[in-house]
N, C-alpha and C positions, 0 to 999 in steps of 0.2 A: 320074831326073826326078821331081820332087815331084808328088804327086797334088794335083789342085785340089779343095779342099773344096766340097762342095755345100751351099749354105745350107739350113737346116731351117726351113720355114715355121712360124711360131708360130701356134697356134690363138688366135682372138680370145677375150678375157676381158673381164669388167666391162662398161662402157658399150658397147664395140665389139661384144661378143657379144649383149647384150640389145637393142641398136638393130637388129641383124640379125633377131632374133626379131620385133621390132616391125614392121620393114619386110615380112617374110614374111607376118605376120598382116594387115597393111594390104593387101597385094597380093591375098591369097586372099579376103579379105572384099569388097574393092572389085570384083574381077572377078566373083565368084559372085553377089553381090547385084545388080550392074548387069545381068548376063546374065538374071537372073530378074525384071527389072522388069515385063514384061508379066504374069507370074503374080501378082506382088504387086499390080498395079493391079486385076486381076480379084478377087483375094482381098479387097482393101479395099472394092471396090464391093459385093460380096456381103454383107460385114459391115455396111456403111452403108445399103444399100438392098435388104434381103432380099425385099421384096415385088416389086421390079422384076427382080432377078436371082435367080430362085427355081427354076431348072431345072438347076443344076449348073455346073461350071466351063467345060466346052466350049461349051454354049449361051450362057453369059455372055460368052465371048470373041466369039462371033458377034454378040451383041447390041451390044457396044461397037463392033466394027468396022463393023457395019451403020449404026449411028446417028451415029458420030463419026469414022469412018475409022481405018485401021490405026495412024496416028500417035498416037492416044490411048493405045495400049498402052505407049508410052514416056513417058507423063506422069510427071514426078517423077524421071526418070533422073538428072539432075544432082545433086539432093539425096541420092539413093540412093547413088550412087558416092562422093560426097564424105563423106557421113555414115558409111558403113560402112568406108571407107578409114581414117578416123580411129579409129572404134570398133575395127576389127580390130587396129590398132597397139597400142592400150591393152589390148585383151582378151588377145591372144596374148602380147604382150611382158610384160604385167603378170602373166599366169598363170605364165609361166616364172620371172619375178622373185620372185613371192610363194612359189612352191614352194621356190626356193633359200633364201629368208629363213626359211621354216619349218624347213628342215633345219639352218640355222645356229642357230635358236632352240632346238630340242629334240634335235638330234643325228640323224645319218643312220639309225641302227638304230631309234630311236623313231619317226621319220617313216615308215620302211618298214612298221613294225607298224601304224601308224595312217594309212596312205596315203590311204584313202578320205576321212578327215577333212581331210587336207592338200589333196587335190584340191578338195573342197567349199569350204574356206576360201579357197584361192588363187583359184579361179574367181569366187567371190562378190566378193572385193575388187577383182579386175581388172575385173569387169563394172561395179561401182559407178563407177569412174573413167572407164571407157569410155562410160558413159551420159551423163556430164556433157558429153562432147564430141558425142555423137550426138543428144541431145534437140532442139536447135534445128533441125537439118537434118531430123529425122524429122517434127517438127511442120510444117515447110514442105512436105515431101513429101506428107503426108496432106492438107493444105489444097489442094495443087495437084491431087491425084487426085480429091478429093471435090467440088472446085469448079474444073472445067477452065478457066473463064474468069477465075479469080482473078488470075493473073499469068502472064507469059510464060516464067518459068524460075526457077532457084534464087535469083539475086541480086535480081531484081525482087520475087520472092515474099517473101524475108526482109525486104527494105526496107519492103514494104507492111505486113507484120505488125508490124514494129517501130514504124512511124509511126502506124498506126491503133490498135494494142492495147498497145504498150509491150514492153520486153524481157522482162518477166515472162511474156508469152504464149508464148514459146518453151519455157518450163518448166512450163506448165500440165499437161503430160502426164508430168512427171518421176516422180511417184508411180507411175502406171500403168506407165511404161516400166521402172522398177526392179522392180515387181511382176511384169512380164512377163520382162524380160531376165535378172534375177539367177537365178530358178529355171531358166530356159531354159539359161543358160550352165553352171550347176552340173550339171544333168542331162546336158548336151552333153559336158562334159569328163570327168565321172565315168564315164558309160556308154562313151565312146570309150576311155578308159584301160582299163576292165575288158574291153571287147570285144577290143581289140588285144592285151592281155595274154593272154587266152584263145587267140587265134589264133596268137600267137607261140610259145605252148607246143606247139601242133600243128605249126606251120611255123616252126622256129627262125629268128630274124632273121638270124643270121650266115650261114645257108645260102641265103637268098633273094636273088635279083637285085634291082636297083633297081625293076624293073617289078613284081616280086613284093611288095616292101615297099609300093609305091604301091597295089597291089590290096588289101592288108590295110588300109591307111589308108582306102581307099574303102569297103570293107565295114563297117569299124568306124564310120566316119562316118555311113553310112546308118542303121545301128541307133541311133546316138546322136541323129541328127536326128529320127527318129520319136518317140523318148522325149521329147526336148526340146519338140517341137511339141505333144504332148498335154498336157504339164505347163503350158505357158505360153499355151495358146490363150485361156482366159477373159480374161486381162489384155491380150492382143493385140486382142481385140474391143473392150474398154473403151477402149484407147488410141486406136483408130480413131474411136470415138464422141466422145471428149472433145476430139479435135483437129479434128473436122469443122467445128464452129462455135464462136464465142466464147461464154463463159458469160454468164448474165444479170448485170446490174449488182449488185455486192455478193455474188454467189454464189461461195463458196469451192470450191476443188478437191475437198476431202473430201466436201462435200455433193453436188457434181456426180457424184462416183464412186458414192456410195451410191444416188443417184437412178437412175443408169445401170444399176447392178447389179440393182436391184429391177425395172426395166423389162425387162432381158434374161432374168433367170432362168438356171438351169443350162443348159437346152437352147439358149436364145438365145446364151449365151456361147460355144457351140461352133459357131455359124454360120460357114461357110466352112472347116471343119476339113479337108475333102477336099482343097481347093486348097492349104491350108497344109501338110498332110502331104507332098504331092507337092513343094511348094516347099522346105520345110525339110529333108526327107530328102535330096533331090538336092543342095541347097545345102551342107549339112553334109558330105556325102560328098566333094564336090569341094573344099570348103574344106580339109579335113585332107589330102587328096591333094596339093593345090597347096602348102599350107603345108610339108609334108614335103619336096617337091621344091625349093621355093625356098630353104628352109634349107640343103639340101645345096649348091645352086648358090652360096650366099653364104658357104659354109664355116662355117655356124653349128652346129658340133658342140660337145658339152660341156654340153648342158642337163641339168637334174636329172632322172634316171630313178629311180623308186622301185620 
């Protein structure tokens, strides 16, 4: 009796593969940023009103709940999830794609020898395109958090900004968001790659269970998150400031940024760093853990490893 051939499942390639990377990135960023909305609300309040919220993160939580109710901690939840779902798709999917393009351009051996430069370049390009998608939603989120009565949610908030200030208002913070997110993402991916590389030398990947690999992703992500938060904090504070209120008539984005930077100074630019270290450290750790697990679930094997 003839044996029945078992069909061999083909690994996804091309668009099928990179769309899976993008979906995994969208899921991990949407979930983690959405879950940390209360921390982001407090961080933004501390940055925008340091004289009111001047006793640290926990007291600031109590102040907001006491004066506005627990629901205020979820202000901006819609724009946060939607914005970072889109950003995560472009960021993680783009990072994997641009790494592959770098290998195609210079060859695998050269890419391995210069992998730090590949990580930096791929992450910077991916973040640039991700920020084009994120910026309108982040501008709306900050307006809702800084002015709780501004609008009822994402759709009404975006509609009001577009009607009163024009489409350009959504990108008034594009410079600061690039200044914040590009170094943040470069530090995030490079430190993650280096940390996981070091850990996998101690605990070989092939010998680890799925739970063990997830633990490595968590630990590497935590280290990467701390580094990324410190690098990008000044720009994050400036972004909150520039999106809080519209600029004066005729005032350009560059002049507003210079004015804000002078007002803040170095110390002021690190206002809220405690809340942001907690937020970004935990967020990045869980992002990489979820990203790795979702990739496996989607069968997205075959990414470029250097």
